[in-house]
Residue frames relative to the residue before (quaternion, step in Angstrom):
aa qw qx qy qz dx dy dz
M 1.0000 0.0000 0.0000 0.0000 0.00 0.00 0.00
L 0.6836 0.4694 -0.2945 0.4751 3.58 0.89 -0.88
L 0.6032 0.5576 -0.3542 0.4470 3.58 1.11 -0.62
H 0.6591 0.4922 -0.3067 0.4789 3.58 0.96 -0.84
L 0.6337 0.5190 -0.3300 0.4692 3.59 1.02 -0.75
A 0.6630 0.4961 -0.3057 0.4699 3.60 0.95 -0.85
N 0.6377 0.5142 -0.3313 0.4682 3.60 1.01 -0.72
F 0.6404 0.5138 -0.3188 0.4736 3.57 1.04 -0.76
L 0.7037 0.4685 -0.2668 0.4627 3.57 0.90 -0.95
S 0.5873 0.5898 -0.3756 0.4076 3.60 1.15 -0.46
Q 0.5226 0.6070 -0.4184 0.4282 3.59 1.24 -0.20
Y 0.7607 0.3730 -0.1808 0.4995 3.56 1.09 -0.74
Q 0.7830 0.1212 -0.0538 0.6078 3.57 1.13 -0.64
S 0.3836 -0.7727 0.4583 0.2141 3.59 -0.49 1.15
D 0.5316 0.6446 -0.4136 0.3616 3.63 1.15 -0.31
F 0.6269 0.5629 -0.3349 0.4218 3.61 1.13 -0.53
Q 0.5195 0.6428 -0.4189 0.3761 3.61 1.23 -0.15
V 0.5266 0.6340 -0.4134 0.3872 3.62 1.21 -0.31
V 0.5878 0.5864 -0.3682 0.4184 3.60 1.17 -0.50
N 0.5768 0.5999 -0.3744 0.4088 3.61 1.17 -0.33
Y 0.5729 0.5875 -0.3844 0.4229 3.61 1.22 -0.32
L 0.4677 -0.7025 0.4700 0.2586 3.54 -0.77 1.09
T 0.6480 0.5352 -0.3359 0.4253 3.60 0.92 -0.82
L 0.6348 0.5170 -0.3344 0.4669 3.59 0.99 -0.72
R 0.6618 0.5009 -0.3105 0.4635 3.59 0.94 -0.85
V 0.6349 0.5165 -0.3301 0.4702 3.62 1.04 -0.73
I 0.6616 0.5032 -0.3034 0.4659 3.58 0.91 -0.90
L 0.6719 0.4881 -0.2996 0.4697 3.59 0.92 -0.86
G 0.6329 0.5222 -0.3255 0.4699 3.58 1.08 -0.69
A 0.6572 0.4998 -0.3027 0.4761 3.58 0.98 -0.83
L 0.6626 0.4922 -0.3090 0.4724 3.59 0.95 -0.80
T 0.6268 0.5315 -0.3325 0.4626 3.58 1.04 -0.72
S 0.6790 0.4750 -0.2960 0.4752 3.59 0.89 -0.88
L 0.6199 0.5302 -0.3437 0.4652 3.60 1.06 -0.68
M 0.6725 0.4884 -0.3020 0.4669 3.58 0.88 -0.88
L 0.6361 0.5163 -0.3327 0.4670 3.62 0.98 -0.71
C 0.6592 0.5046 -0.3084 0.4645 3.59 0.97 -0.82
L 0.6728 0.4814 -0.2992 0.4754 3.57 0.95 -0.83
W 0.6793 0.4918 -0.2852 0.4640 3.58 1.07 -0.69
L 0.7790 0.3452 -0.1693 0.4953 3.60 0.89 -0.97
G 0.5018 0.6972 -0.4098 0.3069 3.61 1.17 -0.38
P 0.6881 0.4673 -0.3043 0.4643 3.63 0.74 -0.94
W 0.6270 0.5323 -0.3354 0.4594 3.59 1.01 -0.76
M 0.6632 0.5048 -0.3022 0.4626 3.59 0.93 -0.89
I 0.6441 0.5157 -0.3255 0.4618 3.60 0.96 -0.82
R 0.6397 0.5150 -0.3290 0.4661 3.61 0.97 -0.82
K 0.6555 0.5068 -0.3145 0.4631 3.60 0.95 -0.84
L 0.6547 0.5025 -0.3158 0.4680 3.60 0.97 -0.76
V 0.6468 0.4978 -0.3207 0.4806 3.60 1.02 -0.74
E 0.6483 0.5129 -0.3208 0.4624 3.60 0.98 -0.81
G 0.7041 0.4447 -0.2586 0.4895 3.57 1.04 -0.73
Q 0.3861 -0.7542 0.4399 0.2977 3.55 1.38 0.10
I 0.3483 0.6895 -0.5362 0.3403 3.53 0.97 0.94
G 0.2887 0.7664 -0.5166 0.2498 3.54 -0.07 1.26
Q 0.5664 -0.6029 0.4537 0.3316 3.50 -1.32 0.17
S 0.3073 -0.7205 0.5884 0.2008 3.52 -1.04 0.80
V 0.2553 -0.7680 0.5738 0.1254 3.55 -1.02 0.84
R 0.4369 -0.6993 0.5025 0.2599 3.58 -0.88 0.97
D 0.5283 -0.6543 0.4533 0.2954 3.56 -1.13 0.70
D 0.6766 0.5193 -0.3048 0.4238 3.60 1.11 -0.57
G 0.5378 0.6222 -0.4048 0.3997 3.60 1.24 0.09
P 0.7306 -0.3898 0.3018 0.4725 3.58 -1.28 -0.12
Q 0.5776 -0.6103 0.4205 0.3422 3.58 -1.09 0.70
S 0.6096 0.5708 -0.3591 0.4167 3.60 1.10 -0.59
H 0.6382 0.5421 -0.3272 0.4380 3.61 1.18 -0.44
L 0.5254 0.6506 -0.4131 0.3606 3.58 1.19 -0.31
S 0.6165 0.5483 -0.3540 0.4405 3.60 1.13 -0.49
K 0.6263 0.5545 -0.3316 0.4363 3.59 1.25 -0.28
A 0.4174 0.7185 -0.4683 0.3005 3.60 1.25 -0.05
G 0.8026 0.2596 -0.2239 0.4882 3.55 -0.93 0.98
T 0.4333 0.6866 -0.4788 0.3339 3.59 1.20 0.10
P 0.4479 -0.6972 0.4768 0.2931 3.62 -0.76 0.96
T 0.0193 -0.7835 0.6210 -0.0103 3.55 -0.97 0.91
M 0.4051 -0.7002 0.5295 0.2557 3.54 -1.24 0.32
G 0.5403 0.6301 -0.3939 0.3949 3.57 1.27 0.18
E 0.7353 -0.3811 0.3032 0.4713 3.54 -1.27 -0.35
R 0.5144 -0.6353 0.4819 0.3153 3.52 -1.24 0.44
């Protein structure tokens, strides 16, 4: 949608033709996804902790791993 808008506006202002470059669109897409992850990530982690969706740690592992109990994960339970 934004590409079509930029193509339409490039008829009136030549600066909008830069949106036709694939590399710019890839960079803008990557930056958008990074910003969304940084913005929504903490909220998602809080929701996972509230829902008690966390990883169980086995007792026979290293003692340093016991502090990781309850860490939200996206894998299997």
